[in-house]
C-alpha positions in Angstrom: -1.8 -8.6 -7.1 0.5 -7.4 -4.9 1.7 -3.7 -5.8 5.4 -2.7 -5.9 6.8 0.7 -5.0 10.3 0.5 -7.8 12.5 4.2 -6.6 15.4 4.7 -8.4 16.9 7.3 -10.7 18.4 5.5 -13.2 15.7 5.7 -15.6 16.8 2.8 -17.8 17.1 0.7 -14.5 13.4 1.8 -13.8 12.1 0.9 -16.6 13.6 -2.4 -17.0 12.5 -3.3 -13.1 9.0 -2.2 -14.3 8.3 -4.3 -17.2 9.8 -7.0 -15.5 7.8 -6.8 -12.3 4.6 -6.6 -14.5 5.6 -9.6 -16.4 6.0 -11.2 -13.2 2.5 -10.5 -11.9 3.1 -7.4 -10.2 1.5 -4.1 -10.1 4.2 -1.6 -9.9 4.5 2.2 -8.8 6.9 4.3 -10.0 9.5 7.1 -8.4 12.5 8.6 -9.7 13.7 10.3 -6.1 12.9 10.0 -3.2 10.5 13.0 -3.0 8.2 11.1 -5.4 8.5 7.7 -3.6 7.0 9.7 -0.1 4.3 11.1 -2.3 3.6 7.8 -3.6 3.4 6.1 0.0 1.3 9.1 1.4 -1.0 7.8 -1.4 -0.9 4.3 -1.2 0.4 2.2 1.0 2.2 -0.8 -1.4 2.9 -4.5 -0.6 7.0 -4.0 -1.2 9.2 -1.4 -2.0 12.2 -1.9 -4.2 14.8 1.2 -3.0 17.7 2.5 -4.6 20.4 4.0 -1.6 21.9 6.7 -4.0 19.2 8.7 -4.6 19.5 12.5 -6.0 17.1 14.1 -3.4 16.1 12.2 -0.1 18.7 9.2 0.7 17.3 6.1 0.4 18.2 5.4 4.0 16.1 8.6 5.0 13.3 7.4 2.7 13.7 3.8 4.2 13.5 5.6 7.9 10.3 7.9 7.4 8.8 4.5 5.6 9.8 2.0 9.2 8.8 4.9 11.8 5.0 5.6 10.0 2.4 3.4 11.5 1.1 3.1 8.2 3.7 1.6 6.5 5.8 0.3 8.6 5.0 -2.9 8.1 5.8 -3.1 4.4 9.2 -4.6 3.4 12.2 -3.2 1.6 14.5 -4.3 -0.6 17.8 -2.1 -0.9 19.4 -1.5 -4.2 22.4 -0.3 -4.6 25.8 0.0 -6.5 27.2 0.1 -3.0 28.6 -3.3 -1.6 30.4 -2.8 1.6 29.3 -4.4 4.8 28.9 -1.4 6.5 26.4 -0.2 4.1 24.2 -3.1 4.6 24.6 -2.9 8.4 23.0 0.6 8.2 20.3 -0.9 5.4 19.3 -4.0 8.1 19.4 -1.3 10.9 17.6 0.6 9.5 14.4 -2.1 9.0 15.4 -3.5 5.5 14.2 -6.7 4.6 17.1 -7.7 1.6 20.4 -5.9 0.2 20.7 -6.5 -3.5 24.2 -4.6 -4.8 24.2 -3.4 -8.7 24.8 -5.1 -11.1 22.2 -7.7 -10.5 20.0 -10.5 -12.3 16.7 -9.1 -12.7 15.2 -12.9 -12.7 16.9 -13.0 -9.3 15.9 -10.3 -7.9 11.9 -10.9 -8.9 12.8 -14.3 -6.7 13.5 -12.7 -3.7 10.2 -9.8 -4.3 8.6 -13.2 -3.7 10.6 -14.4 -0.9 10.2 -11.1 1.1 6.4 -11.5 0.2 6.1 -14.7 1.4 8.1 -14.0 4.6 6.0 -10.9 5.4 3.2 -13.0 5.5 0.6 -15.1 3.6 -0.1 -14.2 0.1 -3.4 -12.6 -0.5 -3.7 -11.4 3.4 -3.2 -7.7 3.7 -3.4 -5.4 6.9 -5.7 -2.5 7.3 -3.6 0.5 8.7 -4.5 2.3 11.8 -5.5 5.1 10.0 -6.4 6.8 6.4 -6.4 10.7 7.1 -8.7 11.5 9.4 -10.4 8.2 9.8 -8.9 5.9 12.4 -10.3 2.0 13.2 -9.5 -0.4 16.0 -10.1 -3.4 14.5 -9.5 -5.7 17.6 -12.5 -3.4 19.5 -14.7 -3.3 16.6 -14.1 0.6 16.8 -14.2 3.5 14.1 -13.4 7.2 14.7 -13.5 10.3 12.3 -11.2 13.5 13.8 -11.3 11.5 17.3 -14.9 11.0 17.4 -16.3 7.7 17.7 -18.7 6.8 14.6 -21.0 4.0 15.7 -21.3 1.5 12.5 -22.9 -1.6 11.8 -20.4 -5.0 11.9 -21.0 -4.7 8.2 -20.4 -1.1 7.9 -17.2 -1.8 10.0 -16.1 -4.6 7.8 -16.7 -2.6 4.6 -14.6 0.4 6.0 -11.6 -2.2 6.8 -11.5 -3.6 3.8 -11.3 0.0 2.1 -8.6 0.8 4.6 -6.8 -2.1 3.4 -7.0 -1.5 -0.2 -6.7 2.0 0.2 -6.2 3.8 -3.0 -7.4 0.7 -5.2 -10.6 0.6 -6.8 -13.0 -2.2 -5.7 -15.7 -3.1 -8.0 -19.4 -3.9 -6.8 -18.8 -7.6 -7.6 -15.1 -7.8 -5.0 -17.4 -6.0 -2.6 -20.0 -8.0 -2.5 -17.4 -11.5 -2.4 -15.0 -10.5 -0.2 -17.3 -8.2 2.4 -20.9 -9.6 2.2 -19.1 -13.2 1.3 -21.8 -13.5 -1.4 -22.3 -14.7 -5.3 -22.0 -11.5 -7.7 -25.3 -12.5 -8.6 -27.1 -10.5 -5.6 -28.1 -7.4 -6.6 -24.9 -5.1 -6.5 -27.1 -2.1 -5.8 -26.9 -3.7 -2.1 -23.0 -1.9 -2.1 -24.0 1.2 -3.5 -26.7 1.3 -0.4 -24.0 0.6 2.3 -21.6 2.8 0.6 -23.8 5.4 0.7 -24.7 5.1 4.2 -21.3 4.3 5.1 -20.2 8.1 4.0 -22.8 9.6 5.6 -21.6 8.5 9.1 -17.8 9.5 7.3 -19.0 12.7 8.2 -16.5 15.0 7.3 -14.0 12.7 5.6 -16.7 11.5 3.3 -15.1 12.6 0.2 -12.2 10.3 0.8 -14.7 7.6 0.0 -14.7 8.1 -4.0 -17.2 6.6 -6.5 -15.5 5.5 -9.3 -17.9 5.5 -12.1 -18.9 2.2 -13.9 -16.4 0.3 -12.1 -17.4 0.7 -8.0 -15.3 2.8 -5.0 -12.1 3.5 -3.8 -10.6 4.9 -0.4 -7.9 7.3 -1.1 -5.3 9.1 1.3 -6.2 13.1 1.7 -4.2 15.4 -0.6 -0.7 16.5 0.3 -1.3 19.6 2.0 
């Protein structure tokens, strides 16, 4: 279920987009200001951002610039939402890295179709990209190496796949059954205690970053960004 961050200070429109995107099968994250949007982005990398340009604090253009300059989020597609319709505004949006531009008022149905189209262009459905770093944890996928606070951590191939999976889905709870399927490529009929054992070993090897790998009681585990200072 792709996660869409909706950023707009018009509460009615925010609620309308939230309802329609959830009905269309998306998970939604809501922000009514630029600062709130940046807080969401620090905690979690969404699959797409719907971004209003006219925000009460941090301008939407600045939010887009910051998003596209951060290695964690630079690949995230952005659709600009604005009442401005002049060509110069569109040019500025595209120069900042926006993938599409929708002028208010717009058809919600058309917007949902545009969201699907942009996600298709961004990559095949279900293919997720691991950020290079989550807090002090960093991975080099091609070299198959992991680091915590720039110190290399020696992981088994299975532990490395487990860590990368958590980083691909940062902020999202992963059930033991889902991890067995995606990391071990095994049926959930296999003992889920296997997952608990490996998560425990991985957490021990993460040292000072172990608290970022949280246990969600009764469900599974998730990797989270460190709380903003």
